[in-house]
C-alpha positions, -999 to 999 in steps of 0.1 A, spaced: 346 15 -352 377 2 -369 405 -14 -350 438 4 -349 467 -13 -367 503 -6 -361 521 2 -329 542 32 -321 565 44 -294 574 81 -288 603 92 -266 621 125 -261 658 129 -254 667 166 -251 654 182 -283 652 150 -303 618 133 -305 620 97 -316 590 79 -331 594 41 -335 568 25 -358 561 -12 -356 540 -33 -379 515 -23 -406 494 8 -401 459 16 -410 443 51 -409 431 47 -373 465 36 -361 484 64 -378 459 91 -367 465 81 -330 503 82 -335 501 116 -352 479 130 -324 504 119 -298 533 133 -318 516 167 -322 509 168 -285 546 161 -277 557 188 -302 532 213 -288 547 207 -253 580 221 -267 562 255 -267 577 267 -300 612 256 -291 633 241 -319 632 203 -321 644 174 -343 626 143 -353 639 107 -356 616 82 -373 626 46 -368 609 26 -395 631 -5 -392 602 -26 -379 575 -10 -401 556 -32 -426 539 -3 -445 505 11 -445 472 15 -464 471 43 -490 452 66 -466 480 63 -441 503 82 -465 476 109 -469 476 113 -431 515 113 -430 515 141 -457 490 161 -437 513 158 -406 542 169 -427 523 200 -438 517 208 -402 554 200 -393 565 225 -420 548 253 -398 566 242 -366 602 248 -354 615 216 -367 653 219 -374 658 185 -391 642 150 -395 661 117 -398 645 85 -410 660 51 -401 648 28 -428 661 -3 -445 636 -7 -473 643 13 -504 608 4 -516 591 18 -485 613 49 -487 603 54 -524 566 51 -516 570 74 -486 588 100 -507 563 97 -536 531 98 -514 542 126 -490 553 156 -511 552 179 -481 585 163 -470 604 178 -500 610 212 -483 623 197 -451 659 192 -439 655 155 -439 678 125 -446 675 88 -444 699 63 -427 703 26 -423 711 28 -386 699 48 -356 734 59 -345 742 76 -378 708 93 -377 713 107 -342 748 119 -350 735 137 -381 707 153 -361 731 165 -335 752 182 -363 720 199 -375 716 214 -340 751 228 -341 745 243 -375 712 258 -365 728 274 -335 756 290 -356 
């Protein structure tokens, strides 16, 4: 059995689910992270939620990681996700992510350089969703 590479931390604050990814991921590592994320989202029982992905300490992933991320995004598109913010400081990694995960294109998503701006934007999306 292959060893998982990449660490992740998932936390919830109100209706914002934060996923912090650290290191370089392989397929086994990303599958474990996605399974936990899906479990957290399912615990919302179809209530609206927002996602914040913190990629500031991510070093990338193998090609199959992006296939798994795209599959997760296809699933997310069928959930009650209001918005998704990415905190990322590598334009190269963002370009790879956008290119390899086409399911993201239909999402209300935006990338940021810092977590505070991302959270403020997500909170605005909540207000707009409630209007």
